[in-house]
Residue, then its C-alpha position, 0 to 999 in steps of 0.5 A: m779176589r780169586s787166586i792167579d790159578k783160577m783166572t781166565q786169561a783176560e781175568l789175569a790180563a786185567y789182574v796185571q794191567s791194573h797192578l801196573r797202572n798203579k805204579k804208573i806203567n800204562v800198557t795195552l793187550s793186543g796179539g793172540a790174547a786179544v783174538s781170544i778175548y775177540s773170538v770168544n775163545k775160539y782160538v786160545s793163546a797161551d801168550i799175553d801181549m801187553v804194548e806199552d803205551s809210552y816208554v817205560d825201563r824193563s826194570k820198572i816192569k820186572a819189579a812190578m811184575e815181582e811184586i804180584g809173583f812173575h819172573e823173567k825168563n829170556r823175554y817173558f814173564i811166567h808165574s808158577d800158578t798159570q800157563h801163561i806168559i805175558e810179553f811186553p812188546s815195545g810200542p807204539l801200538s800200531v798196526g803196520s804203519e798206523p798208530i793205533k787209536h781206539i782201545n776198548e776197556i772191559r771191567y772184570t772181577t780182577g780189573v780192567l783190561r785195556v785191550i785194542s779194538p775189534t777192528d784193529c784186532v783184524k788189522d793186527r792179525l791181517a799185517a801178519y797174513y799180509f807181511w809174512d803169509d801167516q794163514q793162521s793170522l788170516a784164519q784168526a782176523i776172520l773169526v775176530a771179524i765173525h763174532n764183532r762188529i768190525n768197520i770193514s770200510e776202515i780195514k779196507r782203507w788201511s789194507q790199501v794204505e799198507g799196499k795189500a788191497e788184494g790181500f784184503k779182497i781175500f779176507l772180505k771173501r773169506y770173512n763173507e763166506e764164513k759169517 
């Protein structure tokens, strides 16, 4: 097994997820680390957000993370051999008002990584753009869309449900200009 200091962000996430799964703790990668994977590292994030599939007592997560050398600092888990920090946002796994239904599994030498789909990753980034006018998140959504097969009609439907049809038009225009 590769040492933690030699693992890529995705390999580290797969390693941590596999360890947690062995402890009956199931989590799914989302956020900036998912953008990093789906943008082929055109966007780089230092944090790894793993959302609990169902409620897990924090002490159980802490004990499992300590077994592999991580310790909790504030709300993050850090390890002396990596710059990546791991956070466990509370579930349920959702984008806007809808649960995420599509999870991809990517196999690495360090384990299997469960990550939200590219389409849901775009919606996740668009949610930050729609609700907080986060321009960086809009750029990340476009990066993911350019580098992956996404379901544009699903993103449009979701945007309309969220009351953000005008925001979707801006996304679609920029996406079409950059692809």
